[in-house]
N, C-alpha and C positions, 0 to 999 in steps of 0.2 A: 502365239506371238512371240516374236524375235528380241532380239537383245537391245534393237534399237528404239524399238516401241515399249518395252518396258522403262528403260531408260527416260525417255518423253514422260511415263507416266508417273516416275519416281520426282521426276523435276516438276510436274503439277502440286503433286503432295508437299516437297518441300520450300516451294516458293509460297513468300506472302501474297495475299491478295495483291495484283496489281505490280508483284516484283519482278524483274527481269533477269534474261541468263543471257550472254554474250556466248555467241558461238564464232569462234575463229577455225577458218579450216581453207582449203584451197579451192577454186574453183574457176571458173573462165566465161563468159559471156557467149564464146562460141558455141554450138554445138558440136562441130566434129573435133573441137579439143577435150568436150566434156566426152564425147565418146573414145575417145584416145586415151583419156586418163583411165575410164572405168572399165575400158574391155583390152589392152594393152598394157599402160605402166604399171597400173596400180596393180594388177592381178600378179603381173611379174614381180613387182616389189615384194607383195604376200608371200608368194611362194618364194623367192630369195630370203627375205627375212623369217618365213615363217608365222606371220601374222595370220589372223580371221579373215573377216568379210570388211575390209577397209574400202570405202567408198566416196566419189568427190559426189556432193549432193546439191541436186537443181533447186530453185525457190520452189517450186512444184513439190520437191521428196519432205522439203521441210514441213510445208504446209498440210501434207499428209498426216506427216508425223506429229503435227499439233493438233490436228480435227478431233476434237470429240475428247481430246483429255484437257479441256478448261486454258488451253492455251493457244495463243495466236501471233502471228508473224509479222512483228511492228515495222522492222526493216531488213530488207537483201540486198547488199551492196558487194559487187565486185570490183575491187580495187585492183589496182597496178599490182603488177607481178604476180596474176593469178592468186590473190587474197580474196578470201570473203570474209564479211563482217556480218554478220547476221545477230538482230536483237529479238528475241522470245520473251513475250511476257505474259504472267499467267491473268486471266480473266478477272475482274473483282469480284465476281458471285460467289456466297456463303457456299452454296451444296451445288457439284456437279457430279453430271449422271456421267459414267466412265464407260458405260457400256460400247461406247463406240467407239474407244481407244484401241482399234486394233484387237480386239479379243480380252480388253478390260473388264473386269464386273464390279459390280456394284459402283458407290458413291465415295465421293471423298466430302467430308466435312470439316470444315476451319475450325481452329479450336480459339 
């Protein structure tokens, strides 16, 4: 399980049932621009700034990270100027099985 998957699993644990998380990031409606971000611009900046694995996420990427963690993608909007506004909501179930959360194990019980 990589750190992005661990972060989404942790997010599911700390949000109350029905709680929301707002993700603001960089994205584009153009597949070509997303490819450029993820294969040229961001890797160059990662090396220049000595950062890890920064990445621009598509709707599908966010949905995969949410899948199986008790989270759902409520909205995914790419706004003017390559700005992503994304809302992730924790499902209101009392007990969730996180075995499908990309290597997560066990369930999360709400208090």
